[in-house]
N, C-alpha and C positions, 0 to 999 in steps of 0.2 A: 465343917460338919466334924463332929467327934464320933468316931466309931470304935465301937468295942468287938472283938472278934475272938472266937474260940473254935479251934479246928482239931478234931480227934480223928487220928486214923488207927483203925484196929485190924491187925492180921490174925487170923486163927488158923492154925496147921492142922492136918490130919494125923501127923505123926510128929515126934520132937525133931527140932532142927540141929543138923551137926554144926553147919557154918553158913552164915550169909551176911551180906552187907546192903545197906540201902543207901541210895544218894537222895538227899532230900532238898529240895528248892521251896522253902516255906517262910523265909524271911522277907518281909515286905522292902521294896525299895524306897530309899530316901531320895526323892526325885521330885522334880516340878509336880506342884499340886498336892504332895502329901508329906506329912512329917511323922515319924514314928517316936512316939512318945515312950513306949515301953514295949518289948517283946520278949518272951520267954518260949523255951522248948523243954518239954519233959519226956522221958522215955521210961517205959515199963519192959523189963526183960531185953534190954540193949543199951549201949553206951555209946556215947561220942568218940570218934576216933580223929576227925579232922575237919576243919572249916576253912573254907577259901571262897575267893570271888573267881567266877570263870569269865569265859571270853566275853560274855555278854552283861558284866557287872552283876550277875546274879549270886547273892550269897548261897553257897552251896555247903552242905553239911553231910559227911559220912558217917554213919553210925554202923556198928556190928552188933549183930544179934547174938544173944547169950546162948552157948550150946545147950541143948536138951529142953529149950522152951517150946511150948506150943502156942504162945499168944505173944505178940509185941503190939504196944499201944504207943503212939506218938501224939502227944498233946502240945499245941501251940495255942498261945492266948497272948493279947496284947492290946494297945490302943492307938489309934492312928487319927490325925487331924488331916483333913482333906479339905480341897478347895475346887470349886468349878471353874475350869479354865476351858470350857467347851470341848474337851478332848485333846487340847494342844499341849504336847510334852515339850516340844521346843528342839533345840539342837541335838545333833548327833552326838553320842558318847558311847564309849565302849572301846574294847580292843580289837574290834573287826571294822575294817572299813566300811563306808556305806554301800559301795559297790557289790558287796558280799550279800546284800539282801536283794538282789536281783536275779539270782539264779534260783531255779525250781528245785525242791527236793521231790523225794518219791510221795510224800504226801501232799505236796501242793501243786505238782505238775498236771496242767489241763490235758484232759484227753478228748475224744470227739466232742462229746457234750458240751463242754466249758468252751472249747475252741469256736464252736458254732455259735454259742451265746455272747461271746466278747467280740464277735464280728460287729455287733452293732455299736460297739463303743471304739473300734478303730479309727483313726484318722479323725476324731472329733477334736474340734478346737474349743471346747469347752475349758473354762479353768478346771484344774485338777481337782481342787476340793469339791466343787459342784459334780464333777463326773463321778468322783469316788463315792459321794453320797447317794447319786442314781444308781451306780452299780450295787450298793448295799441294798438299797430298796428292791431292786430288781430281783436279786438273789433270795430274799426273803419271801418274794413272791413265788419263786420256782421252787424253793427248796423248805419245805414245811418244817418247822421246829417239832420234833417229835422225840421224846425221852425213849432210850431203849433201842432206837432204830439202827444205831451204829455202835462201834467198838473204838477203842484207842487206835488200833490200826488201820481204820477205815480211811482211805484216800479222798481227796476232794472231788475227784472224778467220780467214785463210787457213791459217794452221797449225793452228788448231782444227779447222777442218772437214776438213782432211787427217789430222788424228789423229797427226800426226808432227811434229817440230821439233827445234831444238837449244836452248840455254841462252838464246839471245837471244829466241827466240820463247816460251819458258815464262816469261821475265821479261816480255814485253809483255802476255801473256794476263793474268797475275796484276795487273799495273798496271792493265790495262782494267777488270778486275772490281772491285778496290779502289776506284778512282775511281768506278765505278758505285755503289758502296755508300757513297760521300761520305767515302771514307779517303784522304788524300793519299799518293800513291805515286810512286817515281821509279825509273830504271834505273841501275845500276852496273856499269862495266866495270873489271877487273882481273885478278888472276893468283890461280890456286889450285894448291897444290901436292898432287899426287896421291900417295898413300902407296905405290904399286907403281912409280914411275917417276919419272925426273928430267925427261925430255924430255916436254913437254906437247903436245897436239894443237893448240893454239891458247890464245889469251887466253880469259878466263872472263866471265859475265855472270850477274847476279842482280836482284833487285828489293829495294826498301827501302820500308816503309810507315811512317806516322806513327801512332805508338799513344800515346793520352794517358797520362800519368805516366811513360813510357818515352823518349819521342821516336822518332827514326828507328830501325827494327829491320829487319834484313836477313832475307831469305828466299831461299835457293837451291832453287827448284822441281826442277831437274835432278837434284840430289842429295839431296832431301828432307830437307834440314837448314837451319839457321840458320848463317850464316859464323861460323867459329871461328878459331883462330890459324894454320890454313893459308892464309887469304885474304889478299889485299892489294888494298886500294881504289885505284883510279887516278882514275877520272872518274864523275861523276855527270850526270843530266841528265833531262828529261821523257820521253826515249824514247833508242834506239840513236844517232839522229843527233847528239844533243847530246853524247854520250859515247863515240863511235866513236874508236878509237886513231888511225886514219889517215884523213883525208878531203881534198877540196878539190883533188885534181889534175887537170889539163886537159892532155892531150897531143894534142889534135885527133883525127885518124884513127888514130893509131899503136897497133898492137896492143900489149898489154902481158900480161904474165905475173907474177903475185903470190907469192911464197913467204914463209912465216912460219915462224921457228923460236923456240920458246919453252922455257926451260929454268927450273926452280924447284927449288932443294934446300935441305934443312936444314943449318945450319951448327952446330957445337959452339960453345957460348959459354964463353969461359974464365972460371973462377972465380977 
């Protein structure tokens, strides 16, 4: 499937900015199941300082905000060819060892509610793949997908206790449970083409777990499936903070309003 993507992030400030930096993870990965045909990034009232690959093989861009500006716009656009591998990414790659994805973070660490929930899955002899699919299904039954119910700093346990969350929360809950069961797991940010619209609510997020014999396998708890050709992987990490599309801005006390516009649509491939 050939997907055309346009992603615009707009920051408006209550007063002119003196100094600020942004860290962007907005370049899709060249990886199993997807090929980047073209990708560009444009900035209004900011300029690129540096681009590098981080410890998770995420392309990371640092941009500096022009002094005195009251608005910054970052526009990404490009074309990606994708293939359906039933969510299987395959072998582990990256600068971090596989065992580093077994330790919990403050966003994934299970609390009393999740620990009680995961007791149903301890000491099970199911195949790991089947077990992970069951856990994914059960999480969605317990935690309703509800836009606006959480924020970026909400932990897996907080979302689980509230029985509501978004894709980020579902991913953190699954990651926390997998790690508690001694299964390496990581967070993925990217894009999803919804079948009924071009304009998307936001970027998307899901989890990946390492399954012996298959390698990394994706699980989109919010949609109850493993990622298919409609998904584009952009960044991975131990939790949201490692893979967040935009982080690292410091504007002092200036009030800011963030707007995000994402469109993903299928293009016809010429034979």
